PDB file of N, CA, C and O in Angstrom, chain B, residues numbered from 101:
ATOM      1  N   MET B 101       0.839  -1.169   0.000  1.00  0.00           N
ATOM      2  CA  MET B 101       0.000   0.000   0.000  1.00  0.00           C
ATOM      3  C   MET B 101       0.888   1.237   0.000  1.00  0.00           C
ATOM      4  O   MET B 101       1.882   1.305   0.722  1.00  0.00           O
ATOM      5  N   ARG B 102       0.514   2.210  -0.819  1.00  0.00           N
ATOM      6  CA  ARG B 102       1.192   3.513  -0.823  1.00  0.00           C
ATOM      7  C   ARG B 102       0.148   4.595  -1.008  1.00  0.00           C
ATOM      8  O   ARG B 102      -0.736   4.493  -1.858  1.00  0.00           O
ATOM      9  N   PHE B 103       0.267   5.637  -0.194  1.00  0.00           N
ATOM     10  CA  PHE B 103      -0.653   6.766  -0.245  1.00  0.00           C
ATOM     11  C   PHE B 103       0.168   8.037  -0.161  1.00  0.00           C
ATOM     12  O   PHE B 103       1.030   8.165   0.709  1.00  0.00           O
ATOM     13  N   VAL B 104      -0.091   8.985  -1.065  1.00  0.00           N
ATOM     14  CA  VAL B 104       0.605  10.268  -1.069  1.00  0.00           C
ATOM     15  C   VAL B 104      -0.442  11.374  -1.090  1.00  0.00           C
ATOM     16  O   VAL B 104      -1.435  11.297  -1.813  1.00  0.00           O
ATOM     17  N   GLU B 105      -0.198  12.413  -0.276  1.00  0.00           N
ATOM     18  CA  GLU B 105      -1.139  13.533  -0.188  1.00  0.00           C
ATOM     19  C   GLU B 105      -0.350  14.799   0.126  1.00  0.00           C
ATOM     20  O   GLU B 105       0.643  14.752   0.851  1.00  0.00           O
ATOM     21  N   PHE B 106      -0.795  15.934  -0.422  1.00  0.00           N
ATOM     22  CA  PHE B 106      -0.130  17.217  -0.187  1.00  0.00           C
ATOM     23  C   PHE B 106      -1.114  18.213   0.411  1.00  0.00           C
ATOM     24  O   PHE B 106      -2.324  18.116   0.206  1.00  0.00           O
ATOM     25  N   TYR B 107      -0.567  19.180   1.162  1.00  0.00           N
ATOM     26  CA  TYR B 107      -1.392  20.138   1.901  1.00  0.00           C
ATOM     27  C   TYR B 107      -1.029  21.562   1.497  1.00  0.00           C
ATOM     28  O   TYR B 107       0.000  21.807   0.867  1.00  0.00           O
ATOM     29  N   GLU B 108      -1.902  22.497   1.877  1.00  0.00           N
ATOM     30  CA  GLU B 108      -1.728  23.901   1.498  1.00  0.00           C
ATOM     31  C   GLU B 108      -0.462  24.520   2.070  1.00  0.00           C
ATOM     32  O   GLU B 108       0.023  25.513   1.529  1.00  0.00           O
ATOM     33  N   ASN B 109       0.088  23.968   3.143  1.00  0.00           N
ATOM     34  CA  ASN B 109       1.285  24.543   3.765  1.00  0.00           C
ATOM     35  C   ASN B 109       2.574  24.188   3.019  1.00  0.00           C
ATOM     36  O   ASN B 109       3.656  24.604   3.432  1.00  0.00           O
ATOM     37  N   GLY B 110       2.474  23.428   1.930  1.00  0.00           N
ATOM     38  CA  GLY B 110       3.661  23.078   1.149  1.00  0.00           C
ATOM     39  C   GLY B 110       4.271  21.739   1.534  1.00  0.00           C
ATOM     40  O   GLY B 110       5.245  21.298   0.924  1.00  0.00           O
ATOM     41  N   TYR B 111       3.703  21.095   2.541  1.00  0.00           N
ATOM     42  CA  TYR B 111       4.161  19.777   2.967  1.00  0.00           C
ATOM     43  C   TYR B 111       3.196  18.710   2.466  1.00  0.00           C
ATOM     44  O   TYR B 111       2.076  19.000   2.045  1.00  0.00           O
ATOM     45  N   GLY B 112       3.653  17.501   2.524  1.00  0.00           N
ATOM     46  CA  GLY B 112       2.812  16.371   2.176  1.00  0.00           C
ATOM     47  C   GLY B 112       3.273  15.156   2.936  1.00  0.00           C
ATOM     48  O   GLY B 112       4.186  15.222   3.759  1.00  0.00           O
ATOM     49  N   ILE B 113       2.627  14.040   2.647  1.00  0.00           N
ATOM     50  CA  ILE B 113       2.995  12.780   3.290  1.00  0.00           C
ATOM     51  C   ILE B 113       3.057  11.669   2.262  1.00  0.00           C
ATOM     52  O   ILE B 113       2.357  11.691   1.249  1.00  0.00           O
ATOM     53  N   SER B 114       3.890  10.719   2.539  1.00  0.00           N
ATOM     54  CA  SER B 114       3.916   9.455   1.812  1.00  0.00           C
ATOM     55  C   SER B 114       3.798   8.373   2.868  1.00  0.00           C
ATOM     56  O   SER B 114       4.637   8.277   3.764  1.00  0.00           O
ATOM     57  N   VAL B 115       2.757   7.558   2.765  1.00  0.00           N
ATOM     58  CA  VAL B 115       2.522   6.479   3.714  1.00  0.00           C
ATOM     59  C   VAL B 115       2.656   5.169   2.966  1.00  0.00           C
ATOM     60  O   VAL B 115       2.036   4.969   1.921  1.00  0.00           O
ATOM     61  N   ILE B 116       3.476   4.271   3.513  1.00  0.00           N
ATOM     62  CA  ILE B 116       3.626   2.948   2.905  1.00  0.00           C
ATOM     63  C   ILE B 116       3.449   1.872   3.970  1.00  0.00           C
ATOM     64  O   ILE B 116       3.664   2.097   5.161  1.00  0.00           O
ATOM     65  N   ASN B 117       3.059   0.722   3.506  1.00  0.00           N
ATOM     66  CA  ASN B 117       3.023  -0.474   4.339  1.00  0.00           C
ATOM     67  C   ASN B 117       3.160  -1.648   3.391  1.00  0.00           C
ATOM     68  O   ASN B 117       2.244  -1.968   2.634  1.00  0.00           O
ATOM     69  N   ASN B 118       4.325  -2.288   3.445  1.00  0.00           N
ATOM     70  CA  ASN B 118       4.565  -3.435   2.578  1.00  0.00           C
ATOM     71  C   ASN B 118       5.540  -4.385   3.260  1.00  0.00           C
ATOM     72  O   ASN B 118       5.919  -4.170   4.412  1.00  0.00           O
ATOM     73  N   GLU B 119       5.935  -5.407   2.570  1.00  0.00           N
ATOM     74  CA  GLU B 119       6.813  -6.409   3.180  1.00  0.00           C
ATOM     75  C   GLU B 119       8.206  -5.874   3.500  1.00  0.00           C
ATOM     76  O   GLU B 119       8.944  -6.510   4.253  1.00  0.00           O
ATOM     77  N   PHE B 120       8.577  -4.740   2.956  1.00  0.00           N
ATOM     78  CA  PHE B 120       9.914  -4.182   3.189  1.00  0.00           C
ATOM     79  C   PHE B 120       9.909  -3.037   4.200  1.00  0.00           C
ATOM     80  O   PHE B 120      10.976  -2.573   4.603  1.00  0.00           O
ATOM     81  N   SER B 121       8.723  -2.572   4.618  1.00  0.00           N
ATOM     82  CA  SER B 121       8.634  -1.437   5.537  1.00  0.00           C
ATOM     83  C   SER B 121       8.566  -1.915   6.976  1.00  0.00           C
ATOM     84  O   SER B 121       8.318  -3.088   7.256  1.00  0.00           O
ATOM     85  N   TYR B 122       8.794  -0.965   7.885  1.00  0.00           N
ATOM     86  CA  TYR B 122       8.647  -1.226   9.319  1.00  0.00           C
ATOM     87  C   TYR B 122       7.204  -0.935   9.704  1.00  0.00           C
ATOM     88  O   TYR B 122       6.909   0.097  10.306  1.00  0.00           O
ATOM     89  N   GLY B 123       6.316  -1.844   9.355  1.00  0.00           N
ATOM     90  CA  GLY B 123       4.889  -1.603   9.572  1.00  0.00           C
ATOM     91  C   GLY B 123       4.443  -0.457   8.694  1.00  0.00           C
ATOM     92  O   GLY B 123       4.902  -0.312   7.561  1.00  0.00           O
ATOM     93  N   THR B 124       3.551   0.352   9.218  1.00  0.00           N
ATOM     94  CA  THR B 124       3.101   1.536   8.487  1.00  0.00           C
ATOM     95  C   THR B 124       4.116   2.645   8.723  1.00  0.00           C
ATOM     96  O   THR B 124       4.381   3.028   9.862  1.00  0.00           O
ATOM     97  N   GLU B 125       4.681   3.157   7.632  1.00  0.00           N
ATOM     98  CA  GLU B 125       5.697   4.213   7.696  1.00  0.00           C
ATOM     99  C   GLU B 125       5.177   5.478   7.033  1.00  0.00           C
ATOM    100  O   GLU B 125       4.455   5.419   6.037  1.00  0.00           O
ATOM    101  N   LEU B 126       5.548   6.617   7.590  1.00  0.00           N
ATOM    102  CA  LEU B 126       5.181   7.907   7.026  1.00  0.00           C
ATOM    103  C   LEU B 126       6.437   8.728   6.808  1.00  0.00           C
ATOM    104  O   LEU B 126       7.282   8.838   7.698  1.00  0.00           O
ATOM    105  N   ALA B 127       6.557   9.304   5.621  1.00  0.00           N
ATOM    106  CA  ALA B 127       7.626  10.257   5.324  1.00  0.00           C
ATOM    107  C   ALA B 127       6.991  11.622   5.102  1.00  0.00           C
ATOM    108  O   ALA B 127       5.958  11.732   4.441  1.00  0.00           O
ATOM    109  N   VAL B 128       7.605  12.655   5.651  1.00  0.00           N
ATOM    110  CA  VAL B 128       7.156  14.025   5.407  1.00  0.00           C
ATOM    111  C   VAL B 128       7.778  14.474   4.084  1.00  0.00           C
ATOM    112  O   VAL B 128       8.979  14.319   3.867  1.00  0.00           O
ATOM    113  N   LEU B 129       6.956  15.023   3.217  1.00  0.00           N
ATOM    114  CA  LEU B 129       7.412  15.516   1.921  1.00  0.00           C
ATOM    115  C   LEU B 129       7.311  17.028   1.893  1.00  0.00           C
ATOM    116  O   LEU B 129       6.546  17.625   2.650  1.00  0.00           O
ATOM    117  N   LYS B 130       8.094  17.644   1.009  1.00  0.00           N
ATOM    118  CA  LYS B 130       7.896  19.070   0.728  1.00  0.00           C
ATOM    119  C   LYS B 130       7.856  19.230  -0.779  1.00  0.00           C
ATOM    120  O   LYS B 130       8.610  18.589  -1.512  1.00  0.00           O
ATOM    121  N   GLY B 131       6.959  20.100  -1.224  1.00  0.00           N
ATOM    122  CA  GLY B 131       6.809  20.323  -2.649  1.00  0.00           C
ATOM    123  C   GLY B 131       5.391  20.088  -3.108  1.00  0.00           C
ATOM    124  O   GLY B 131       4.434  20.327  -2.372  1.00  0.00           O
ATOM    125  N   THR B 132       5.269  19.616  -4.337  1.00  0.00           N
ATOM    126  CA  THR B 132       3.972  19.368  -4.955  1.00  0.00           C
ATOM    127  C   THR B 132       3.942  17.945  -5.491  1.00  0.00           C
ATOM    128  O   THR B 132       4.952  17.241  -5.460  1.00  0.00           O
ATOM    129  N   GLU B 133       2.794  17.528  -5.979  1.00  0.00           N
ATOM    130  CA  GLU B 133       2.696  16.192  -6.560  1.00  0.00           C
ATOM    131  C   GLU B 133       3.683  16.016  -7.709  1.00  0.00           C
ATOM    132  O   GLU B 133       4.235  14.931  -7.895  1.00  0.00           O
ATOM    133  N   ASP B 134       3.904  17.077  -8.476  1.00  0.00           N
ATOM    134  CA  ASP B 134       4.790  16.995  -9.637  1.00  0.00           C
ATOM    135  C   ASP B 134       6.269  17.044  -9.280  1.00  0.00           C
ATOM    136  O   ASP B 134       7.098  16.458  -9.976  1.00  0.00           O
ATOM    137  N   LYS B 135       6.601  17.738  -8.200  1.00  0.00           N
ATOM    138  CA  LYS B 135       8.004  17.902  -7.828  1.00  0.00           C
ATOM    139  C   LYS B 135       8.103  17.957  -6.308  1.00  0.00           C
ATOM    140  O   LYS B 135       7.733  18.955  -5.688  1.00  0.00           O
ATOM    141  N   HIS B 136       8.605  16.875  -5.712  1.00  0.00           N
ATOM    142  CA  HIS B 136       8.706  16.820  -4.259  1.00  0.00           C
ATOM    143  C   HIS B 136       9.900  15.982  -3.841  1.00  0.00           C
ATOM    144  O   HIS B 136      10.497  15.257  -4.636  1.00  0.00           O
ATOM    145  N   GLU B 137      10.226  16.111  -2.555  1.00  0.00           N
ATOM    146  CA  GLU B 137      11.307  15.336  -1.969  1.00  0.00           C
ATOM    147  C   GLU B 137      10.989  15.094  -0.507  1.00  0.00           C
ATOM    148  O   GLU B 137      10.152  15.781   0.078  1.00  0.00           O
ATOM    149  N   ILE B 138      11.656  14.118   0.079  1.00  0.00           N
ATOM    150  CA  ILE B 138      11.476  13.875   1.503  1.00  0.00           C
ATOM    151  C   ILE B 138      12.106  15.028   2.272  1.00  0.00           C
ATOM    152  O   ILE B 138      13.207  15.473   1.948  1.00  0.00           O
ATOM    153  N   CYS B 139      11.408  15.500   3.280  1.00  0.00           N
ATOM    154  CA  CYS B 139      11.879  16.596   4.126  1.00  0.00           C
ATOM    155  C   CYS B 139      12.419  16.001   5.425  1.00  0.00           C
ATOM    156  O   CYS B 139      11.683  15.366   6.181  1.00  0.00           O
ATOM    157  N   TYR B 140      13.690  16.208   5.672  1.00  0.00           N
ATOM    158  CA  TYR B 140      14.353  15.621   6.839  1.00  0.00           C
ATOM    159  C   TYR B 140      14.552  16.609   7.991  1.00  0.00           C
ATOM    160  O   TYR B 140      15.247  16.293   8.956  1.00  0.00           O
ATOM    161  N   ASP B 141      13.955  17.793   7.904  1.00  0.00           N
ATOM    162  CA  ASP B 141      14.206  18.795   8.944  1.00  0.00           C
ATOM    163  C   ASP B 141      12.925  19.438   9.473  1.00  0.00           C
ATOM    164  O   ASP B 141      12.770  20.659   9.445  1.00  0.00           O
ATOM    165  N   THR B 142      12.021  18.602   9.950  1.00  0.00           N
ATOM    166  CA  THR B 142      10.810  19.111  10.594  1.00  0.00           C
ATOM    167  C   THR B 142      10.844  18.728  12.068  1.00  0.00           C
ATOM    168  O   THR B 142      11.600  17.839  12.462  1.00  0.00           O
ATOM    169  N   PRO B 143      10.031  19.392  12.884  1.00  0.00           N
ATOM    170  CA  PRO B 143       9.945  18.997  14.292  1.00  0.00           C
ATOM    171  C   PRO B 143       9.314  17.612  14.468  1.00  0.00           C
ATOM    172  O   PRO B 143       9.389  17.025  15.547  1.00  0.00           O
ATOM    173  N   ILE B 144       8.704  17.102  13.420  1.00  0.00           N
ATOM    174  CA  ILE B 144       8.040  15.797  13.490  1.00  0.00           C
ATOM    175  C   ILE B 144       9.061  14.669  13.446  1.00  0.00           C
ATOM    176  O   ILE B 144       8.997  13.735  14.246  1.00  0.00           O
ATOM    177  N   THR B 145      10.000  14.758  12.514  1.00  0.00           N
ATOM    178  CA  THR B 145      11.016  13.708  12.373  1.00  0.00           C
ATOM    179  C   THR B 145      12.158  14.203  11.504  1.00  0.00           C
ATOM    180  O   THR B 145      11.992  15.115  10.694  1.00  0.00           O
ATOM    181  N   ASP B 146      13.319  13.587  11.685  1.00  0.00           N
ATOM    182  CA  ASP B 146      14.455  13.869  10.790  1.00  0.00           C
ATOM    183  C   ASP B 146      14.719  12.663   9.889  1.00  0.00           C
ATOM    184  O   ASP B 146      15.792  12.536   9.300  1.00  0.00           O
ATOM    185  N   ASP B 147      13.729  11.788   9.795  1.00  0.00           N
ATOM    186  CA  ASP B 147      13.798  10.578   8.977  1.00  0.00           C
ATOM    187  C   ASP B 147      12.365  10.201   8.617  1.00  0.00           C
ATOM    188  O   ASP B 147      11.534  11.089   8.421  1.00  0.00           O
ATOM    189  N   VAL B 148      12.057   8.929   8.527  1.00  0.00           N
ATOM    190  CA  VAL B 148      10.675   8.486   8.381  1.00  0.00           C
ATOM    191  C   VAL B 148      10.182   8.016   9.746  1.00  0.00           C
ATOM    192  O   VAL B 148      10.978   7.663  10.616  1.00  0.00           O
ATOM    193  N   VAL B 149       8.863   8.015   9.923  1.00  0.00           N
ATOM    194  CA  VAL B 149       8.259   7.523  11.155  1.00  0.00           C
ATOM    195  C   VAL B 149       7.701   6.139  10.857  1.00  0.00           C
ATOM    196  O   VAL B 149       6.838   5.991   9.992  1.00  0.00           O
ATOM    197  N   GLY B 150       8.185   5.134  11.562  1.00  0.00           N
ATOM    198  CA  GLY B 150       7.755   3.767  11.300  1.00  0.00           C
ATOM    199  C   GLY B 150       6.930   3.191  12.430  1.00  0.00           C
ATOM    200  O   GLY B 150       6.782   3.798  13.491  1.00  0.00           O
ATOM    201  N   CYS B 151       6.397   2.009  12.181  1.00  0.00           N
ATOM    202  CA  CYS B 151       5.628   1.244  13.175  1.00  0.00           C
ATOM    203  C   CYS B 151       4.444   2.034  13.727  1.00  0.00           C
ATOM    204  O   CYS B 151       4.162   1.989  14.925  1.00  0.00           O
ATOM    205  N   LEU B 152       3.753   2.757  12.845  1.00  0.00           N
ATOM    206  CA  LEU B 152       2.617   3.571  13.278  1.00  0.00           C
ATOM    207  C   LEU B 152       1.343   2.735  13.365  1.00  0.00           C
ATOM    208  O   LEU B 152       1.018   1.980  12.449  1.00  0.00           O
ATOM    209  N   ASP B 153       0.631   2.881  14.474  1.00  0.00           N
ATOM    210  CA  ASP B 153      -0.708   2.300  14.576  1.00  0.00           C
ATOM    211  C   ASP B 153      -1.679   3.344  14.009  1.00  0.00           C
ATOM    212  O   ASP B 153      -1.261   4.470  13.738  1.00  0.00           O
ATOM    213  N   PRO B 154      -2.965   3.004  13.821  1.00  0.00           N
ATOM    214  CA  PRO B 154      -3.889   3.968  13.216  1.00  0.00           C
ATOM    215  C   PRO B 154      -3.958   5.309  13.947  1.00  0.00           C
ATOM    216  O   PRO B 154      -4.032   6.356  13.306  1.00  0.00           O
ATOM    217  N   GLU B 155      -3.934   5.287  15.277  1.00  0.00           N
ATOM    218  CA  GLU B 155      -3.992   6.546  16.028  1.00  0.00           C
ATOM    219  C   GLU B 155      -2.720   7.363  15.844  1.00  0.00           C
ATOM    220  O   GLU B 155      -2.778   8.583  15.697  1.00  0.00           O
ATOM    221  N   GLY B 156      -1.572   6.693  15.852  1.00  0.00           N
ATOM    222  CA  GLY B 156      -0.302   7.386  15.627  1.00  0.00           C
ATOM    223  C   GLY B 156      -0.219   7.962  14.234  1.00  0.00           C
ATOM    224  O   GLY B 156       0.324   9.050  14.041  1.00  0.00           O
ATOM    225  N   LEU B 157      -0.751   7.245  13.259  1.00  0.00           N
ATOM    226  CA  LEU B 157      -0.774   7.744  11.886  1.00  0.00           C
ATOM    227  C   LEU B 157      -1.638   8.997  11.806  1.00  0.00           C
ATOM    228  O   LEU B 157      -1.234   9.991  11.204  1.00  0.00           O
ATOM    229  N   ASP B 158      -2.825   8.956  12.409  1.00  0.00           N
ATOM    230  CA  ASP B 158      -3.703  10.133  12.405  1.00  0.00           C
ATOM    231  C   ASP B 158      -3.039  11.334  13.072  1.00  0.00           C
ATOM    232  O   ASP B 158      -3.113  12.449  12.556  1.00  0.00           O
ATOM    233  N   ARG B 159      -2.385  11.110  14.227  1.00  0.00           N
ATOM    234  CA  ARG B 159      -1.704  12.209  14.939  1.00  0.00           C
ATOM    235  C   ARG B 159      -0.582  12.799  14.096  1.00  0.00           C
ATOM    236  O   ARG B 159      -0.402  14.016  14.058  1.00  0.00           O
ATOM    237  N   THR B 160       0.172  11.938  13.421  1.00  0.00           N
ATOM    238  CA  THR B 160       1.302  12.411  12.622  1.00  0.00           C
ATOM    239  C   THR B 160       0.821  13.180  11.402  1.00  0.00           C
ATOM    240  O   THR B 160       1.398  14.210  11.052  1.00  0.00           O
ATOM    241  N   ILE B 161      -0.217  12.699  10.758  1.00  0.00           N
ATOM    242  CA  ILE B 161      -0.781  13.424   9.614  1.00  0.00           C
ATOM    243  C   ILE B 161      -1.269  14.802  10.055  1.00  0.00           C
ATOM    244  O   ILE B 161      -1.011  15.792   9.371  1.00  0.00           O
ATOM    245  N   LYS B 162      -1.966  14.880  11.178  1.00  0.00           N
ATOM    246  CA  LYS B 162      -2.427  16.171  11.698  1.00  0.00           C
ATOM    247  C   LYS B 162      -1.257  17.104  11.980  1.00  0.00           C
ATOM    248  O   LYS B 162      -1.330  18.301  11.700  1.00  0.00           O
ATOM    249  N   ALA B 163      -0.166  16.551  12.539  1.00  0.00           N
ATOM    250  CA  ALA B 163       1.018  17.364  12.834  1.00  0.00           C
ATOM    251  C   ALA B 163       1.623  17.932  11.549  1.00  0.00           C
ATOM    252  O   ALA B 163       2.080  19.076  11.536  1.00  0.00           O
ATOM    253  N   VAL B 164       1.631  17.148  10.473  1.00  0.00           N
ATOM    254  CA  VAL B 164       2.157  17.634   9.190  1.00  0.00           C
ATOM    255  C   VAL B 164       1.254  18.738   8.652  1.00  0.00           C
ATOM    256  O   VAL B 164       1.739  19.769   8.184  1.00  0.00           O
ATOM    257  N   LYS B 165      -0.053  18.524   8.718  1.00  0.00           N
ATOM    258  CA  LYS B 165      -0.995  19.551   8.249  1.00  0.00           C
ATOM    259  C   LYS B 165      -0.851  20.851   9.034  1.00  0.00           C
ATOM    260  O   LYS B 165      -1.079  21.933   8.494  1.00  0.00           O
ATOM    261  N   ASP B 166      -0.472  20.748  10.313  1.00  0.00           N
ATOM    262  CA  ASP B 166      -0.359  21.918  11.182  1.00  0.00           C
ATOM    263  C   ASP B 166       1.001  22.612  11.125  1.00  0.00           C
ATOM    264  O   ASP B 166       1.190  23.634  11.785  1.00  0.00           O
ATOM    265  N   LEU B 167       1.949  22.085  10.357  1.00  0.00           N
ATOM    266  CA  LEU B 167       3.254  22.740  10.237  1.00  0.00           C
ATOM    267  C   LEU B 167       3.084  24.124   9.610  1.00  0.00           C
ATOM    268  O   LEU B 167       2.209  24.323   8.767  1.00  0.00           O
ATOM    269  N   PRO B 168       3.923  25.083  10.022  1.00  0.00           N
ATOM    270  CA  PRO B 168       3.871  26.407   9.382  1.00  0.00           C
ATOM    271  C   PRO B 168       4.147  26.279   7.886  1.00  0.00           C
ATOM    272  O   PRO B 168       4.876  25.388   7.451  1.00  0.00           O
ATOM    273  N   SER B 169       3.566  27.162   7.126  1.00  0.00           N
ATOM    274  CA  SER B 169       3.707  27.141   5.676  1.00  0.00           C
ATOM    275  C   SER B 169       5.168  27.264   5.251  1.00  0.00           C
ATOM    276  O   SER B 169       5.922  28.067   5.801  1.00  0.00           O
ATOM    277  N   LEU B 170       5.550  26.467   4.279  1.00  0.00           N
ATOM    278  CA  LEU B 170       6.905  26.579   3.725  1.00  0.00           C
ATOM    279  C   LEU B 170       7.133  27.957   3.125  1.00  0.00           C
ATOM    280  O   LEU B 170       8.255  28.463   3.160  1.00  0.00           O
ATOM    281  N   ASN B 171       6.102  28.571   2.581  1.00  0.00           N
ATOM    282  CA  ASN B 171       6.235  29.921   2.008  1.00  0.00           C
ATOM    283  C   ASN B 171       6.646  30.909   3.083  1.00  0.00           C
ATOM    284  O   ASN B 171       7.455  31.798   2.819  1.00  0.00           O
ATOM    285  N   ASN B 172       6.107  30.777   4.295  1.00  0.00           N
ATOM    286  CA  ASN B 172       6.488  31.656   5.395  1.00  0.00           C
ATOM    287  C   ASN B 172       7.943  31.426   5.799  1.00  0.00           C
ATOM    288  O   ASN B 172       8.659  32.383   6.094  1.00  0.00           O
ATOM    289  N   LYS B 173       8.388  30.167   5.816  1.00  0.00           N
ATOM    290  CA  LYS B 173       9.764  29.848   6.192  1.00  0.00           C
ATOM    291  C   LYS B 173      10.751  30.440   5.194  1.00  0.00           C
ATOM    292  O   LYS B 173      11.824  30.909   5.572  1.00  0.00           O
ATOM    293  N   GLU B 174      10.378  30.413   3.913  1.00  0.00           N
ATOM    294  CA  GLU B 174      11.280  30.929   2.884  1.00  0.00           C
ATOM    295  C   GLU B 174      11.394  32.440   2.954  1.00  0.00           C
ATOM    296  O   GLU B 174      12.402  32.998   2.521  1.00  0.00           O
ATOM    297  N   ASN B 175      10.374  33.124   3.496  1.00  0.00           N
ATOM    298  CA  ASN B 175      10.391  34.583   3.574  1.00  0.00           C
ATOM    299  C   ASN B 175      11.031  35.111   4.851  1.00  0.00           C
ATOM    300  O   ASN B 175      11.189  36.323   5.001  1.00  0.00           O
ATOM    301  N   GLU B 176      11.406  34.217   5.784  1.00  0.00           N
ATOM    302  CA  GLU B 176      12.017  34.659   7.049  1.00  0.00           C
ATOM    303  C   GLU B 176      13.461  35.058   6.847  1.00  0.00           C
ATOM    304  O   GLU B 176      14.131  35.455   7.800  1.00  0.00           O
TER     305      GLU B 176
END
């Protein structure tokens, strides 16, 4: 399973769960559907978040949605 979604703040998520992952894993992305990369410098994680249960996945997705806009960070 793979799920990718992007938010208005310029961040997104990639969620995977397969035979090679550590359970359900979430990576924070920055960019757009057309051009993005994994973001390793958020308060959420400096890598991917693994072994997520449904509640942990929901909390992490909410935390990504609540991150300050990348546009604001670039203007600081």
